[in-house]
DOVEX-769490 format. One line per 10 residues: for each residue z negated, x, y negated of C-alpha. Coordinates in Angstrom, 3 decimals. Layout:
DOVEX-769490
Z:X:Y ~ ...
END
This chain:
DOVEX-769490
0.091:0.168:-0.056 ~ -0.839:2.880:-2.179 ~ 2.673:4.686:-1.964 ~ 4.280:1.087:-2.173 ~ 2.430:0.946:-5.415 ~ 3.848:4.704:-6.897 ~ 7.362:3.698:-5.953 ~ 7.130:0.230:-8.475 ~ 5.145:1.425:-10.784 ~ 7.728:4.430:-11.226
10.837:2.185:-11.343 ~ 9.152:-0.524:-13.652 ~ 7.981:2.446:-15.990 ~ 11.778:3.239:-16.170 ~ 12.928:0.180:-16.850 ~ 10.615:-0.346:-19.709 ~ 11.193:2.316:-21.157 ~ 15.079:1.397:-21.117 ~ 14.149:-1.997:-22.840 ~ 11.744:-0.430:-25.351
14.437:1.765:-26.946 ~ 17.130:0.356:-26.330 ~ 18.674:2.264:-24.014 ~ 22.689:2.012:-22.498 ~ 23.881:1.989:-19.696 ~ 23.365:5.432:-18.668 ~ 20.830:6.544:-20.307 ~ 19.128:3.474:-17.786 ~ 20.622:4.835:-14.774 ~ 18.939:8.504:-15.719
15.570:7.108:-15.650 ~ 15.724:4.815:-12.684 ~ 17.211:8.348:-11.123 ~ 14.143:10.186:-12.295 ~ 11.871:7.647:-10.769 ~ 13.174:8.449:-7.522 ~ 11.287:11.176:-7.453 ~ 8.060:10.393:-7.263 ~ 9.207:7.610:-4.861 ~ 10.786:9.593:-2.611
7.737:11.928:-2.316 ~ 5.497:8.647:-2.026 ~ 7.586:7.752:1.222 ~ 7.360:11.187:2.603 ~ 3.626:10.600:2.503 ~ 3.426:7.613:3.826 ~ 5.709:9.124:6.883 ~ 2.956:11.661:7.216 ~ 0.180:9.506:7.213 ~ 1.458:6.914:9.757
2.105:9.900:12.159 ~ -1.060:10.742:11.845 ~ -2.889:8.059:12.437 ~ -0.640:7.128:15.547 ~ -1.350:9.905:16.788 ~ -4.254:8.427:18.373 ~ -5.456:8.414:22.122 ~ -8.915:6.002:22.789 ~ -9.061:7.206:25.968 ~ -9.600:10.764:24.830
-11.662:9.845:21.771 ~ -14.152:7.919:23.828 ~ -14.121:11.590:25.756 ~ -15.186:13.788:22.649 ~ -17.838:11.090:22.007 ~ -19.314:11.160:25.500 ~ -19.567:14.888:24.300 ~ -21.452:14.283:21.157 ~ -23.761:12.275:22.800 ~ -24.687:13.640:25.608
-25.588:16.631:23.252 ~ -26.870:14.662:20.518 ~ -29.640:13.424:24.021 ~ -29.724:16.540:25.977 ~ -31.257:18.207:22.078 ~ -33.566:15.539:21.464 ~ -35.590:15.138:25.007 ~ -35.982:18.666:24.986 ~ -37.375:18.235:21.106 ~ -39.255:15.875:22.539
-40.796:17.689:25.668 ~ -39.950:14.702:27.784 ~ -39.174:17.168:30.739 ~ -42.184:19.182:30.176 ~ -44.019:20.069:31.959 ~ -41.792:17.120:33.718 ~ -40.446:13.647:33.233 ~ -43.735:10.994:33.429 ~ -43.337:8.960:36.291 ~ -41.674:5.122:34.601
-41.318:2.597:37.070 ~ -40.746:-1.326:36.266 ~ -40.732:-4.110:38.266 ~ -39.158:-7.939:37.901 ~ -39.688:-9.999:34.520 ~ -41.051:-13.062:35.063 ~ -38.656:-15.710:36.015 ~ -37.736:-17.407:32.261 ~ -37.385:-14.473:30.349 ~ -33.720:-14.182:32.148
-31.360:-15.623:33.657 ~ -31.954:-17.385:37.591 ~ -30.556:-14.727:39.813 ~ -27.634:-17.085:41.489 ~ -26.450:-17.899:37.811 ~ -26.201:-14.044:37.206 ~ -24.168:-13.471:40.992 ~ -21.725:-16.638:39.897 ~ -20.966:-15.226:36.388 ~ -20.227:-12.195:37.705
-18.285:-13.379:40.116 ~ -15.986:-15.798:38.237 ~ -15.306:-13.270:35.262 ~ -11.579:-12.377:35.054 ~ -11.061:-9.636:37.160 ~ -14.020:-10.432:39.005 ~ -17.439:-8.635:38.765 ~ -17.757:-4.673:36.692 ~ -19.121:-3.176:39.589 ~ -19.686:-3.489:43.733
-20.860:-6.950:45.122 ~ -22.005:-5.333:48.334 ~ -24.660:-3.394:46.320 ~ -25.922:-6.244:44.280 ~ -29.982:-7.603:46.138 ~ -30.084:-10.393:47.715 ~ -32.536:-11.339:45.207 ~ -34.063:-10.603:41.618 ~ -37.182:-8.521:43.423 ~ -34.716:-6.463:44.368
-34.078:-4.905:40.451 ~ -37.727:-2.602:41.072 ~ -37.561:0.938:40.953 ~ -38.668:4.008:39.097 ~ -37.745:7.519:36.917 ~ -33.965:8.195:37.295 ~ -33.443:5.250:39.667 ~ -32.475:3.357:36.164 ~ -28.996:4.211:36.085 ~ -28.479:2.514:39.655
-29.996:-0.508:38.958 ~ -28.242:-1.044:35.589 ~ -24.842:0.353:37.466 ~ -24.753:-1.499:40.361 ~ -27.896:-4.075:40.878 ~ -27.432:-5.669:37.979 ~ -24.243:-8.124:38.665 ~ -23.043:-8.619:35.072 ~ -24.649:-5.366:33.390 ~ -26.714:-7.145:31.360
-30.256:-6.355:31.159 ~ -33.256:-6.757:28.781 ~ -36.126:-3.831:29.412 ~ -39.585:-5.024:28.452 ~ -43.039:-3.197:27.675 ~ -46.443:-2.617:26.247 ~ -46.433:-0.472:23.068 ~ -45.891:3.343:24.478 ~ -44.679:2.289:27.520 ~ -42.020:4.368:27.596
-39.326:2.312:26.725 ~ -37.069:4.234:24.471 ~ -37.447:7.688:27.079 ~ -36.151:5.289:29.758 ~ -33.468:4.154:26.815 ~ -32.320:7.997:27.113 ~ -32.846:8.568:30.701 ~ -30.532:5.746:31.421 ~ -28.096:7.422:29.021 ~ -27.432:10.602:30.061
-27.168:9.085:33.416 ~ -24.748:6.764:32.468 ~ -23.209:9.801:31.294 ~ -23.070:11.865:33.806 ~ -21.373:9.277:36.215 ~ -18.750:7.826:33.584 ~ -15.143:8.069:34.193 ~ -12.606:8.455:31.961 ~ -12.095:4.355:31.746 ~ -15.550:3.450:31.692
-17.152:3.101:28.365 ~ -19.031:5.382:26.640 ~ -22.676:4.576:26.346 ~ -24.505:4.634:22.583 ~ -28.095:4.275:21.439 ~ -28.631:2.001:18.403 ~ -31.609:1.312:16.819 ~ -31.993:-2.379:16.134 ~ -34.492:-1.796:13.322 ~ -31.893:-1.341:10.384
-29.719:-4.531:11.570 ~ -29.639:-7.603:9.583 ~ -29.044:-10.074:11.900 ~ -27.500:-12.345:9.237 ~ -24.396:-9.976:9.028 ~ -22.080:-8.848:11.424 ~ -23.547:-6.902:14.617 ~ -19.561:-5.450:14.913 ~ -19.983:-4.342:11.093 ~ -23.366:-2.696:11.347
-22.912:-0.725:14.664 ~ -19.190:0.708:13.103 ~ -21.442:1.815:10.655 ~ -24.246:3.515:12.405 ~ -21.335:5.320:14.423 ~ -19.767:6.227:11.714 ~ -22.834:7.929:10.013 ~ -24.033:9.537:13.488 ~ -20.024:10.555:14.154 ~ -18.452:11.621:10.693
-14.886:11.793:13.002 ~ -14.696:7.897:13.893 ~ -13.662:7.774:10.323 ~ -10.289:8.699:10.629 ~ -7.688:5.621:10.627 ~ -5.503:4.568:13.524 ~ -2.501:2.747:13.259 ~ -2.390:-0.258:13.641 ~ -0.042:-0.098:17.071 ~ -2.647:1.874:18.751
-5.480:-1.100:18.646 ~ -5.739:-4.274:17.760 ~ -8.322:-4.023:15.752 ~ -7.616:-4.457:11.927 ~ -9.410:-4.755:8.880 ~ -9.836:-7.695:6.823 ~ -7.555:-6.267:4.712 ~ -5.018:-6.483:7.580 ~ -4.904:-3.090:7.745 ~ -5.710:-0.641:10.756
-8.663:-0.174:11.403 ~ -10.716:2.949:11.797 ~ -11.809:5.012:15.628 ~ -15.072:3.401:14.968 ~ -13.973:-0.107:15.113 ~ -10.880:0.623:17.371 ~ -13.638:1.898:20.624 ~ -16.038:-1.498:19.547 ~ -13.533:-3.587:19.583 ~ -11.325:-2.270:22.715
-14.673:-2.617:24.591 ~ -15.048:1.612:25.312 ~ -18.678:1.632:24.055 ~ -21.680:0.873:25.637 ~ -24.898:-0.497:23.542 ~ -28.300:0.094:24.198 ~ -30.281:-1.694:22.014 ~ -33.735:-0.102:21.357 ~ -36.553:-1.734:19.209 ~ -35.956:-5.871:18.921
-39.270:-6.513:18.342 ~ -39.187:-3.830:15.521 ~ -36.898:-6.357:13.493 ~ -38.795:-8.995:11.390 ~ -41.100:-11.395:13.231 ~ -39.074:-14.458:11.525 ~ -35.415:-13.089:12.313 ~ -35.898:-12.592:16.293 ~ -33.885:-16.028:17.027 ~ -31.504:-14.964:14.621
-31.370:-11.861:16.062 ~ -30.581:-12.982:20.118 ~ -27.958:-16.278:19.111 ~ -26.118:-12.865:16.915 ~ -25.816:-11.101:19.467 ~ -24.755:-13.807:22.096 ~ -21.961:-14.726:19.774 ~ -21.339:-11.218:18.911 ~ -20.957:-9.772:22.530 ~ -18.173:-10.870:24.844
-19.294:-12.417:28.380 ~ -18.295:-9.237:29.615 ~ -19.824:-6.892:27.002 ~ -22.554:-4.603:28.841 ~ -24.995:-4.007:26.928 ~ -29.129:-3.313:27.372 ~ -32.007:-4.409:25.044 ~ -34.884:-3.259:24.782 ~ -38.387:-4.994:23.501 ~ -41.697:-5.566:23.526
-42.575:-8.098:26.154 ~ -45.051:-10.658:23.543 ~ -42.301:-10.619:21.033 ~ -39.006:-11.727:23.615 ~ -41.460:-13.637:25.819 ~ -42.541:-15.395:22.685 ~ -38.563:-16.075:21.276 ~ -38.084:-17.768:24.741 ~ -40.974:-20.063:24.357 ~ -40.973:-21.106:21.140
-41.761:-24.785:20.564 ~ -38.941:-26.269:18.812 ~ -35.708:-23.013:19.333 ~ -35.482:-20.878:22.653 ~ -32.660:-18.564:23.183 ~ -31.882:-16.134:26.161 ~ -29.611:-12.988:26.211 ~ -26.742:-14.715:28.036 ~ -26.217:-13.683:31.508 ~ -28.753:-10.704:31.179
-31.224:-9.701:33.940 ~ -34.812:-8.703:32.656 ~ -37.007:-6.183:33.747 ~ -41.095:-5.320:32.895 ~ -41.944:-1.995:32.997 ~ -45.453:-0.932:34.935 ~ -48.518:0.590:33.396 ~ -49.094:4.531:34.723 ~ -50.653:4.973:37.733 ~ -54.146:6.388:37.286
-53.386:9.463:39.723 ~ -50.258:10.415:38.274 ~ -51.994:10.317:34.510 ~ -54.380:12.230:36.177 ~ -52.426:14.764:37.471 ~ -49.991:15.029:34.174 ~ -52.996:15.753:31.914 ~ -53.614:18.325:34.485 ~ -50.542:19.951:35.090 ~ -50.218:20.182:31.351
-53.144:22.234:31.073 ~ -52.034:24.851:33.196 ~ -53.170:24.095:36.529 ~ -55.334:21.440:39.226 ~ -57.600:24.704:39.031 ~ -57.950:26.260:35.395 ~ -60.880:25.726:33.381 ~ -59.066:23.874:31.595 ~ -57.727:21.277:33.702 ~ -62.056:20.695:34.406
-62.304:19.413:30.754 ~ -60.372:15.784:31.585 ~ -62.906:15.527:34.894 ~ -64.903:12.309:32.566 ~ -61.418:11.251:30.818 ~ -59.759:10.400:34.362 ~ -62.933:8.993:36.416 ~ -61.994:6.166:33.587 ~ -58.235:5.822:34.219 ~ -57.154:2.319:36.514
-60.538:1.241:34.908 ~ -60.888:-1.372:31.166 ~ -62.995:0.895:29.810 ~ -61.630:1.722:26.284 ~ -60.261:4.964:26.964 ~ -58.701:4.136:30.607 ~ -56.842:1.680:28.511 ~ -56.028:3.667:25.637 ~ -54.293:6.858:28.038 ~ -52.665:3.927:30.430
-49.199:3.991:28.482 ~ -47.182:7.381:27.820 ~ -47.672:7.311:24.170 ~ -51.591:7.328:24.721 ~ -50.709:10.903:27.363 ~ -48.096:12.145:24.836 ~ -50.937:11.729:21.713 ~ -53.973:13.289:24.226 ~ -52.498:16.381:25.019 ~ -51.640:17.111:21.770
-54.887:16.405:20.256 ~ -56.890:18.035:23.956 ~ -54.519:20.602:25.113 ~ -53.820:22.742:22.395 ~ -50.345:25.019:22.670 ~ -50.240:28.740:23.026 ~ -51.171:30.663:19.490 ~ -48.956:33.288:17.954 ~ -51.327:35.221:16.124 ~ -53.237:33.699:14.203
-56.999:32.359:14.376 ~ -57.250:30.173:17.100 ~ -58.816:26.614:16.015 ~ -61.235:25.737:18.473 ~ -59.957:22.418:20.167 ~ -61.541:19.276:20.286 ~ -63.003:18.542:23.697 ~ -61.261:15.187:25.681 ~ -65.487:14.272:26.400 ~ -65.712:12.564:22.755
-63.258:9.577:24.491 ~ -65.781:8.503:26.644 ~ -68.103:8.258:24.137 ~ -68.438:4.244:24.094 ~ -70.748:4.090:20.747 ~ -68.039:5.743:19.273 ~ -65.043:3.919:20.668 ~ -66.370:0.188:21.029 ~ -62.747:-0.672:22.342 ~ -58.830:0.333:23.233
-58.222:-0.428:19.510 ~ -61.030:2.378:18.648 ~ -59.354:5.067:21.047 ~ -56.287:4.731:19.408 ~ -57.250:5.192:15.989 ~ -58.895:8.010:16.760 ~ -55.791:9.438:18.490 ~ -53.768:8.868:15.826 ~ -56.192:10.316:13.287 ~ -56.091:13.399:15.178
-52.532:13.885:16.264 ~ -51.678:15.193:12.653 ~ -53.804:17.770:12.195 ~ -53.406:18.800:16.016 ~ -49.681:18.759:15.778 ~ -49.909:21.725:12.269 ~ -52.551:24.034:13.509 ~ -52.466:27.848:14.557 ~ -53.008:26.801:17.862 ~ -48.914:25.478:17.861
-45.869:27.468:19.065 ~ -44.902:27.379:15.511 ~ -47.207:28.955:12.934 ~ -47.227:26.000:10.955 ~ -45.691:26.534:6.770 ~ -47.586:23.398:5.265 ~ -51.605:22.875:6.320 ~ -52.525:19.803:7.754 ~ -53.949:18.376:5.076 ~ -50.714:19.142:3.117
-48.599:17.214:6.262 ~ -50.874:14.602:7.071 ~ -50.917:13.671:2.798 ~ -46.968:14.013:2.821 ~ -46.288:11.894:6.260 ~ -48.356:9.358:5.205 ~ -46.928:8.676:1.873 ~ -42.924:8.914:3.920 ~ -44.850:5.665:6.454 ~ -46.388:3.703:3.328
-42.939:4.117:1.184 ~ -40.554:2.683:4.593 ~ -43.485:0.215:5.349 ~ -43.638:-1.182:2.008 ~ -40.824:0.060:-0.283 ~ -37.949:0.026:2.820 ~ -39.151:-3.830:4.557 ~ -41.008:-1.951:7.363 ~ -37.420:0.396:8.151 ~ -38.307:2.956:10.832
-35.080:4.992:9.273 ~ -36.406:7.483:6.761 ~ -32.985:8.574:5.221 ~ -32.877:11.464:3.003 ~ -30.507:9.801:0.365 ~ -33.251:6.465:0.391 ~ -35.919:9.234:-1.337 ~ -34.824:8.450:-5.053 ~ -36.458:4.746:-4.340 ~ -39.675:6.124:-3.375
-40.230:6.962:-7.134 ~ -40.988:4.157:-9.934 ~ -37.399:1.903:-10.194 ~ -38.166:2.433:-14.252 ~ -38.277:6.690:-14.172 ~ -34.937:6.265:-11.496 ~ -33.500:4.245:-13.766 ~ -33.977:6.232:-16.848 ~ -32.787:9.201:-15.173 ~ -29.803:7.756:-14.213
-29.407:6.504:-17.679 ~ -29.741:9.737:-18.806 ~ -27.756:11.548:-16.362 ~ -24.594:8.998:-16.378 ~ -25.387:8.508:-20.572 ~ -24.895:12.001:-21.321 ~ -21.493:13.180:-18.790 ~ -20.020:10.182:-20.303 ~ -20.807:10.577:-23.992 ~ -19.986:14.190:-24.064
-16.625:13.231:-22.762 ~ -15.835:10.346:-25.146 ~ -17.061:12.248:-27.758 ~ -14.716:15.214:-27.328 ~ -12.134:13.486:-26.797 ~ -12.785:11.201:-29.929 ~ -13.368:14.227:-31.741 ~ -9.765:15.315:-30.931 ~ -8.095:12.388:-32.608 ~ -10.054:12.989:-35.720
-12.680:10.025:-34.775 ~ -16.032:9.681:-35.425 ~ -16.811:11.803:-32.434 ~ -21.299:11.620:-32.377 ~ -21.331:7.890:-33.073 ~ -19.037:7.244:-29.642 ~ -20.295:9.855:-27.586 ~ -23.749:8.129:-28.251 ~ -22.388:4.397:-28.208 ~ -20.345:4.852:-25.174
-22.924:7.322:-23.554 ~ -25.873:4.723:-23.557 ~ -23.700:1.575:-22.637 ~ -21.997:3.500:-19.807 ~ -25.841:4.869:-18.737 ~ -27.300:1.537:-19.286 ~ -24.266:0.203:-16.219 ~ -24.600:2.753:-14.084 ~ -28.646:2.838:-14.073 ~ -28.592:-0.942:-12.757
-25.121:-0.991:-10.997 ~ -24.585:2.734:-9.269 ~ -26.869:2.753:-6.079 ~ -25.105:6.300:-4.557 ~ -25.047:6.644:-0.877 ~ -23.777:10.359:0.870 ~ -20.231:10.986:0.148 ~ -17.265:11.833:2.492 ~ -16.381:15.685:3.110 ~ -13.390:16.797:0.471
-10.943:19.927:1.300 ~ -8.022:20.836:-0.142 ~ -5.053:19.427:0.522 ~ -1.370:21.284:0.124 ~ 0.791:18.475:0.636 ~ -1.579:16.385:-1.424 ~ -1.887:18.914:-3.983 ~ 2.215:19.223:-4.235 ~ 3.088:15.144:-3.849 ~ 0.685:14.811:-7.006
2.123:17.711:-9.207 ~ 5.825:16.418:-8.602 ~ 4.932:13.312:-9.167 ~ 2.770:14.072:-12.345 ~ 5.508:16.313:-13.198 ~ 8.550:13.495:-12.926 ~ 6.352:10.779:-14.591 ~ 5.454:13.188:-17.466 ~ 9.323:12.749:-17.993 ~ 9.769:9.630:-18.105
6.953:8.658:-20.203 ~ 8.388:11.284:-22.436 ~ 11.722:10.168:-22.100 ~ 12.912:9.370:-26.097 ~ 11.988:13.244:-26.730 ~ 14.052:14.332:-23.595 ~ 17.219:11.844:-24.919 ~ 16.194:14.102:-28.364 ~ 16.751:17.224:-27.090 ~ 13.325:18.193:-26.886
12.793:19.325:-23.541 ~ 9.902:21.361:-24.252 ~ 7.551:18.308:-25.588 ~ 8.872:16.142:-22.112 ~ 8.314:19.632:-19.966 ~ 5.001:20.175:-21.105 ~ 3.516:16.726:-20.872 ~ 5.012:16.877:-17.548 ~ 3.196:19.785:-16.601 ~ -0.070:18.646:-18.045
0.416:15.610:-15.967 ~ 1.660:17.029:-12.535 ~ -1.462:19.471:-13.077 ~ -3.925:16.937:-13.570 ~ -2.978:14.949:-10.821 ~ -2.458:17.660:-8.487 ~ -5.933:18.911:-9.218 ~ -7.351:15.311:-9.122 ~ -5.289:13.811:-5.921 ~ -5.243:17.000:-4.560
-8.731:16.711:-2.893 ~ -8.224:14.768:0.645 ~ -11.527:13.582:3.152 ~ -12.048:16.069:5.732 ~ -12.177:14.263:9.387 ~ -14.363:16.620:11.516 ~ -14.177:17.494:15.174 ~ -15.731:13.988:16.775 ~ -18.118:16.549:18.705 ~ -19.740:17.646:16.024
-23.168:16.543:15.110 ~ -24.186:15.712:11.986 ~ -27.893:15.685:11.453 ~ -29.717:15.150:8.547 ~ -29.692:18.927:7.230 ~ -25.723:19.119:7.966 ~ -24.948:15.643:6.321 ~ -27.535:16.842:2.913 ~ -24.742:20.238:2.477 ~ -21.973:17.854:3.408
-23.281:15.382:-0.050 ~ -24.102:18.659:-2.156 ~ -20.765:20.677:-1.628 ~ -18.719:17.412:-2.206 ~ -20.810:17.201:-4.996 ~ -20.013:20.637:-6.133 ~ -16.399:20.157:-5.467 ~ -15.679:16.826:-7.761 ~ -17.673:18.344:-10.652 ~ -15.113:21.648:-10.250
-12.294:19.980:-9.689 ~ -11.827:17.918:-13.037 ~ -13.197:21.303:-14.765 ~ -9.988:22.785:-13.281 ~ -7.534:19.691:-14.047 ~ -9.521:20.050:-17.714 ~ -8.824:23.902:-18.188 ~ -5.856:23.290:-17.150 ~ -4.505:21.006:-19.171 ~ -5.953:22.781:-22.350
-3.950:26.058:-21.152 ~ -1.127:24.020:-20.873 ~ -1.272:21.949:-24.260 ~ -2.959:24.332:-26.931 ~ 0.109:26.495:-27.450 ~ 2.094:23.125:-27.976 ~ -0.362:21.472:-30.375 ~ -0.612:25.064:-32.443 ~ -4.413:25.054:-31.395 ~ -6.318:28.326:-30.024
-5.384:29.057:-26.626 ~ -9.181:29.666:-25.851 ~ -10.206:26.289:-27.604 ~ -7.681:24.426:-26.328 ~ -8.535:25.879:-22.352 ~ -13.078:25.174:-23.450 ~ -12.721:22.180:-25.254 ~ -10.481:20.458:-22.295 ~ -12.385:22.438:-19.670 ~ -15.573:20.813:-20.962
-14.284:17.093:-20.753 ~ -13.066:17.840:-17.411 ~ -16.457:19.208:-16.201 ~ -18.069:15.645:-17.653 ~ -15.805:13.374:-16.326 ~ -15.987:16.101:-12.909 ~ -19.641:15.956:-13.089 ~ -19.892:11.774:-13.862 ~ -17.323:11.091:-11.070 ~ -20.424:13.110:-8.640
-23.085:11.118:-9.562 ~ -21.147:8.238:-8.756 ~ -19.840:9.344:-4.831 ~ -22.545:11.909:-4.143 ~ -25.915:11.456:-3.492 ~ -27.168:14.442:-3.592 ~ -28.046:15.053:-7.209 ~ -29.842:12.119:-7.096 ~ -31.922:13.082:-4.082 ~ -32.679:16.333:-6.238
-34.295:14.761:-8.793 ~ -36.197:12.338:-7.003 ~ -37.488:15.271:-4.625 ~ -38.653:17.199:-7.839 ~ -40.568:14.753:-9.299 ~ -42.556:13.601:-6.096 ~ -43.410:17.290:-5.843 ~ -44.857:17.777:-8.897 ~ -46.884:14.395:-8.112 ~ -48.320:16.580:-4.975
-46.796:13.552:-3.137 ~ -44.378:15.623:-1.086 ~ -43.374:19.070:-0.276 ~ -40.740:20.607:-2.485 ~ -38.785:22.012:0.391 ~ -38.218:17.943:1.624 ~ -36.208:18.805:3.930 ~ -37.099:22.066:5.591 ~ -40.399:19.548:6.080 ~ -38.771:16.911:7.669
-37.167:19.220:10.315 ~ -40.219:20.898:10.967 ~ -42.004:17.838:12.191 ~ -39.092:17.241:13.706 ~ -37.885:20.525:16.240 ~ -42.213:22.086:16.059 ~ -43.856:18.867:15.644 ~ -42.757:16.705:17.695 ~ -43.947:13.574:14.733 ~ -40.716:13.284:13.912
-37.313:12.355:16.057 ~ -34.301:12.186:15.131 ~ -31.339:9.615:15.301 ~ -27.876:10.744:14.146 ~ -28.434:11.118:10.094 ~ -32.143:9.718:9.706 ~ -35.140:10.767:11.138 ~ -37.724:8.342:12.217 ~ -41.631:8.493:12.946 ~ -41.629:8.685:16.616
-43.523:5.837:17.214 ~ -43.081:2.435:15.079 ~ -47.253:2.719:15.687 ~ -47.725:5.845:14.404 ~ -45.443:4.939:10.832 ~ -47.671:1.618:10.876 ~ -51.030:3.411:11.454 ~ -49.881:6.100:8.861 ~ -49.157:3.276:6.014 ~ -52.745:2.654:5.906
-54.425:6.006:5.375 ~ -54.285:6.795:1.630 ~ -56.283:10.097:2.120 ~ -56.404:12.231:4.886
END
């Protein structure tokens, strides 16, 4: 469409000029011939882009995505210490009958699908009870035993649902063939059930795997955007059924939207679309027993995670302490005697989350040369006076977890004191809980919203107002007008608008495209001749050439930047996205300055101005314009301002990204999901959100 617009505007401009200057037939023909240059160039660009878009093999793309997903979650499993010292045993049983479709209905439904069931019916159990299993069996249960390959995983808080989903994802990728869909783990907490599920999943895919932003032609896939243009790879993979969604955190959606969410899932996902939905048991039961409306996930079986076996939990704690015969392992004797009972500590340590917190606090890691801090003794958890119920034990574990993760006993010396870390993490938890609607997604480009609204808007007004005021003032001053007055008025107006309506997000990384530079330069050069046709026809070729060069150089610089599509197997984490966004901001700003400088260098001799003065003047204008565009299209400068303000107020560390990376990679306090961080568990986030002081 944009190429057709170039052709139409070129021809219309040529005819308009011929009409305005009352040109004869010959002169009109000249103007039309001159408009053919940009038309031809635009046509060649259109053909080249079509050729690039058409060369798409979705099976190959899906295979590359599977590699990226595998690498992402293999790394995350290692950071979460899922296999250290060994994976915790997780077992499950069939959920209550009313939480799933009747078994006979599932089997009949799968057999009635066009093309038959997705798997081998001989592997199906006779009854739903055959779905029970443990540990690595989850892949077999989902792929072979569930007739419809639609499964709901239910469990108590901290029971291990997320870790089980990671195991399932790894198993499905290991057994995947070229035609199988790619399992992708989505966190539902950031989804608004009142909006399109497909659009939300597509955006999540693009954010984590920017290579999926690449366009595809209409012939490669039936997926089209609302504007009837070819979709990108993310939508193409979704619409062609090459993505298997593993949806985690259904219970983290607002309670009032649970029924809406299940109904939206049923409407958005076709009957034969395989999927997994994980939720806490109580919220899911509440949806299915609502007195007014009852919604069930269509065609889905359901399993319920079982509490950890007491013997398995005791063996795990002792093994993590060095082995059952070590002195460190014997520190757990009193606690393990309570496992499997109704005591406070026995209930608190009946889940993988409770065991993880306890081992972090009471089983210190080898230190790295700094003074060893004495670890607390686990016997304190057996004190029924201090810990009268499970909630009291849970509170103690959450309170002690952050200091334990940031002591010198950890395998990496923390550059932040435990008190500083606790204060910063509590601030971030409150920000998510009370300013981001309880969302678990901690995105660096959302940090500016942690600054008071009036300060955020004032900062935007000053940044945008300054850049707009400089550009407008100089341009008006060059024309002999009141530069100061216009600059101040225009800057204030534009800055005020930007303060309320500009909400920057991370920009797409840009690179110079020789083809685009050539197309833009030649189009600008031809346009300069066309719009200065009066001078050209009067044999004043220097004016026509000069204006053509100015337009050509500025167009070449301004439109020679092309969004860069990274390799699909490249993982884009928060720090990588920040670096890319900063590079984009710098590129846009420098491109504006370069365009202004080139224009000044060409026009200065023609208007009689000093060469250096002409370059300097338009260089400043170009930099101001580029800076303004960069502020609108990227989030990095806004993040820097907000981070500096919050550091001055001692809310967050100045090196915030390094702090978050350390909390993820070395402390285990955060987990990484694509380009965002999350607290290791939503209950940890909610607990910290209630804390004002360490």
